[in-house]
N, C-alpha and C positions, 0 to 999 in steps of 0.2 A: 476495446470497443468502448465507445460512448455515443451519446444521444446527439450526433452531429453528422452533417454532410459536408464533406470537404470540398472546397472550391478548387477549381483546376489552376495550376500554377504554370500553365503551358506558356502564356503570353509573358510572364515575368522571365521565365527561362530562356525563351527564343528572342527576347529584346532586352539584352543586358544594358543597353545604353539608357533605356527608359526606367530601369530600376537601380540605377547607380546611386551611390550615396549622395552625390553632389547634384542629384536632379530633384530639386524641390517640388515641381509640379507633381511628379510620379509619386513621390513620398506622401504628399498630401492627398492624393487620390486613394493610396493604399490604407490611409487612416481615416477613410469615410465609410459610412455603412452603406446598406443597399439603397437607401433612400437619398444618398448623396450628403447627408448631414455629417459634420465633422464627429470622429470617434471620441467618446468621452467614457471612461471606465466607471461604472457604478460604484459607489462607496462599499468598502467591505461590510459585511454583516456582523459587526464585532458582538452585538447583543446575543446573537445565536451561539457565537463561540464561547463567549463567557459562561452561558448557560451550560454547554456542552462540557466544557473543560472543568467546571466547577463540580457537576455531577460525576464525572469520570475520574477526576483526580483526588477528590477529598479523601476517599477511603485510603488510597495509596499514601498520601501525605501523612495521614493519621497513623498508619501502620509504621511508616519509617520514623517518624519523629516521636512517637509517644508509646505506642503499643509494644513493639518489640525492642529489645536491648541489642541494638546493632553496634558494632565496634566503632569507636570514635573515628578512627582513620578510615574506616570504609564509609562511615556516614559522611565524612567530610568530603571524600572523593565523589560520593553520589550527589552531595549539594554543590559542589564546584561544577559538575556536569550538568546539573540542573540550572545553574546560574549562566553557564554558557549556552545552554539550550535556549534559555529565556532571551538571551540576546540574539540568538538565531531566529526566534520568533519576530522580533522587531524588524531584523534586517530582511527576512523573507517578505514581511507585510509591505516594507518600503519598496522593494525591488520588483514585486509583481507587476504593479502598473507600468514601471519602466520597460520591463521585459515585453509586456502586452503590446506596447507600441513598437518595438522592434520586430516582433513576430508578425504584426500586421503589415509592416513595411515589407516583408519578405513574402506577402501574400500567403501566410499561414494562418488561415481562419476557417470557421466552419458555421454552419446554420443549424440551430437547433431543432431536430427532426420532431421531437415531442411537442413543439409549439408550431409546426408547420400550418400555414393558413391564417396566422395571426400576426399582428404587427411584430411581436418580439421574435417570431420565426424568420424575419427578414433582417435581422440584425446581425452584422458580422461578429463572431465571437472568437478572440484570439486563441489559438491552439498551443499545445505543448508547454503550458506554463509549469509543468512538473519538473522541467529542467531547473528552474529557480530553486525549489525545494531540495532537488538532488545536489547542487552545487553548494547551497549553504550548509546542508547536512554534512557533506564531506569536509567542508572547512572547519565546522564545529568539532567533528569527530578527530580531525587531525590535531588541532590546537590542544584538545584535551589530554593528548598523549604527554604533552609537556608537564601537566600538573599531576599525572598519575603513575605512568610507567617508567621505570628505570631501564638502562641499557641492558641489564642482565635479567629482565623479567621474562619469564617463560610465556606470558601472555602476549608480549609485544609482537612476535612473528605472526601469530594467529589473528591478532588484532589488524595488522596491516594487511593480511591476506584477505580478511573479511572486507576490509575498505577496497582492496583491489577488485574483488568479485562485484561488489556494489556499484562501483564505479564503471566497470565493464557493462553492467547491466543498464546503467543510465546512459551510457553511449549507444548500445543497441536499441534502447527504447526511443531515443532521440532520432536515430536513424530510420527506425521504423516509423515515426511521426512525419519525418521529411520525405521519405521515400514512398509512404504509403504502402508497405509491404503486406500483401493479401494473406489471409490465413492458409498456411500449408503446414502440414505435420513436420516436414523437414525444415521448415524455417522457424515456426514458432516453438518447436519443442527442442530440435537439435542445436539450433543457436544458442538459446540460454543455457544450455548445458555447458558450453564452452566458458561461460561466464563463471561457473563454479570451479573451474580447474584451479586457480589460485587457492581457493579455500581447501580443496581437496588435497592439494600437493603438500600444503602447510600443516594439515591437521595432524596433531601428534597426540590426541587424547585417546581414550580407550575405544576398543571397538567390540565391547562386550554388551549383551542385554541380560538383564534379570528375567529368569523365567518366572511367570506368574505361579504362584504357590499351588493353586489348584492342579497345575500341570506338571509340578516337579516329579511327582510319583510317576508319570508316564514317560517324561524326558530322561529322567535319571540325573539331572543336573540342575543346581540352582542358577549358575551363571553359565552363558554360552558365548564363546568368542567367534564373531562372525568374520573376522579379518577384513578382507577386501570386500566382501559382500556388504559390509556396514557402509563403506565409503559409496558403494553403488547407491544403496538406500538414501545416503545423505545426497547424492546428486539428483536422484529422482524426487526427493522431498523439495529441493530447492527449485527444480523445474516446474513442479506442480504449484508450489506457492507463488512463483513468478507469474503464472498464467491463470491462476485461479481468480485473483482479483481482476485482471483484465477482461474475464469473460462474464463476471458477475458485476455488470455495470449497465449504463445507458439512461441513468437518471441524475439529475443534478444533485450533486453531493454524495451519492452512493459510493463511489470508489474511495473517496477520502473518509467518508463516514465510517464505513466498515474498517478502515485502516486504523482510525482513531480509536474505535470501541475495542479493537483486538489489541492494539498496544497498551491500552489502559489495563486490560486483563493480564497481559504479559508482564507489566510492571507489578501489579498486585501479586501475581503468581511468584514472581522473583523474590519480593521482599518477605513473603511468607515463608519461602523455602531457606532464606538467609536466617530468618528469625527462629525457626524450628530445628536448626542444625548447628553443631559446633564444629564441623569438619572445615578447616580453612580452605581447602582446594574446592570444596562445594561452594562456599562463599564467593570465591573468585569466579567460578563459573557463572553464577547467577548475577553477580556484580557486572561481569563482562556484558551480559545480556542488557542490564539496565543502562550501562553506559552507551549503547547504541539505540536503545529504545527511547529514551528521553528525548534525545535530539529529533528522532523520527516524528514523534508526536508534536513536538514544539514547532517544527518546521512545516508540518502538515496543517496544523490549525489555521494559519493565515490563508493558505490556498482554499481551505474549506470556506473560509469567510467570503472569498469571492466566487466559490463554486456553488454555494448553498442556493437553493432555488429562490428567484429566478437567477441562473448562472450568468456572470458576466465574463468568465473564462472557462476554457476547457483544459483539463489536466493532461490529456493526451497519454499514449501508451508509456511515455517516458515516466510518468509517476506510477502508473500501476505496476510495471515491471520492478521499478525501483523499490517500491514499498513491499512487493512480494518478495523479493530477494533479501532485503533487510530483515524481515521477520523470519525468513528461512534461516538466515545466518545466525540470528539470536537463538533461535530454537536448536539448531545443531550444536553450536558451541556452549550454549547453556545447558545441553543435555536433558532437554524436556521436549523432544520431537512428538512424543506421544500426546502430551498435553496440548501442544500447538495444533496437531490435527483435530482435536476435539473443539479448540477455539475456532477453527476453520470449518466447523459442521456446516454452516450455510453454503461456504464455498464447495465443500465435497459434494453437498446435495445438488448444487447447481451444476457441477461438473458431470455428476451421473445422469442428470436430466439432459445435459448437452451432448453427451457422448455419442448417441446416434448420428447427430448431425456433424460433430467434429470429426467422426471416423468416416464420414462420407456414406454412410448406410442410408440416411435420410437427407433430402436435399437441404442445403445450408445456405440462406440468402445473406447478402452482404451485411445488413443489419437485422438482428433478431430481436426488434424492439416491439413494444405493444403498440397498438393502434390509437392514434390521438383522434377523439371526436371534437370538432371544431364548435359544434352546437352546444355540447355540454361543458366543454373543457376538461373531459375526464379521458383517463387512459383505460382502454380494454385489451384483455389478453388475446394473443394469437396462438396459433397451434406450434410455435417454435418452443423447443425445449429448453426454457430457462426458468429460474426461480421466479423471476419477475413476472413472467407470463403465466406460469402455474399459479402464482398467488392471486393474480388478478382474475383468472378462471375460477378459483375456488371461492373468492371473497367478493367478487363484483367489481365494477369500475370504480376508480379512485383517482383523485388528482395527483399530479406527479409528486407534489410536495408530501401529500399524506402517505403516498405509496413508499416514498423513500424513508419517511419516519417509521411506518410499520415494519420495514425490512431491517432497520437499524435496531429497532426493539428486538426483533428476532435474532439479530446477532448478538445483542446483549443477553439474551435469555440462554443463547447457546454457550456464551461464556460462563455465565452462572451455572447452568448444568454441569459444566465441566468441573467447577469447584465443588458441587454438591457430590459429584460422582467420585472425585478423589477423596472427599472426606468419608463417604460411606465405604469405600474399597480399601481405605488406608489399614494396614496390617492384616488384611485377608487376601487382596490381590497380589501385593507385593510386599 
């Protein structure tokens, strides 16, 4: 879900001759806005990205390079991955304007609902630019295998299975953007579960959970093997993460912003676990997570530069489901799914607020967005059960940019709460 109203593509699909690649007049028409002016993509907001990346990455880089004694070989692999991710950043930044023109030619654009009634609300905004991030991410992740994994590596099979699940989810997300699949439980929940099959079939890790120390006396076990139930839990976690970002959306920059904040927390958590343990297998699990999280953050930042308020592109469901699946994969294979769920605290809260509407108990409109007041330029909360609307009802009307920043600060506080919780419960809970 995003703050856009999609345009109908009926004319394009019913008149193939007019939209053919060699039809210059048609293509020129497709790349003009509602006022008839030629489409020009606004420049990326690189200053915003510099501030965000500096704030989020400084602690991670300090922990990696100075605070913890990370093995030289492992640090080398992480830095190689970071270098490839940096290249992916610039490739994504370069390719987004190119892709934006192509999707406009195919009549894939929308109008920003949160700016309805203003000149900005009449501008055609290119849709589904998350496909660029997904493709560059996969290329970076595949090339990295050459520098890190050997043919007999135990992690190579799971790494490729993870990429297969992510690729499958990118495909489903892009199909959703093109066909505009409406929300249905059997579509939005069941279909993503198929994308987890490569990961679940290739998973060869443990299926045990550590019983919290306060409960050991009642359970009689310190470690419980769940067997196939653990794989069911993995699949459900992946489905939740995939959809949770998709429904906590609707503001310029919110979908990517929450992803970038969460990936920064994941990176910090991984390097802290590597630095505090001497178990090589434990190191590999968290390094595996880093190898996929760094490219996700690096390729997401350029899209955020174009999607930050006022947005010049929309990310589409392609990005939200891709980002959710990637974070689910790193949480599962990195063996920190409990921590991941605490990082996802705003998404969990949004899901619980949305559940009556998603389950059909309460009427669910097509767009569960706040109401835009053209006189004041502020958003006001509606009765729809989303975190965005509840926040506005609690704290009053806000501009779209201000509301997005507030929600991203809340996401950051949720991640900080997770670290504080782990610190105080260490040694007592597990």
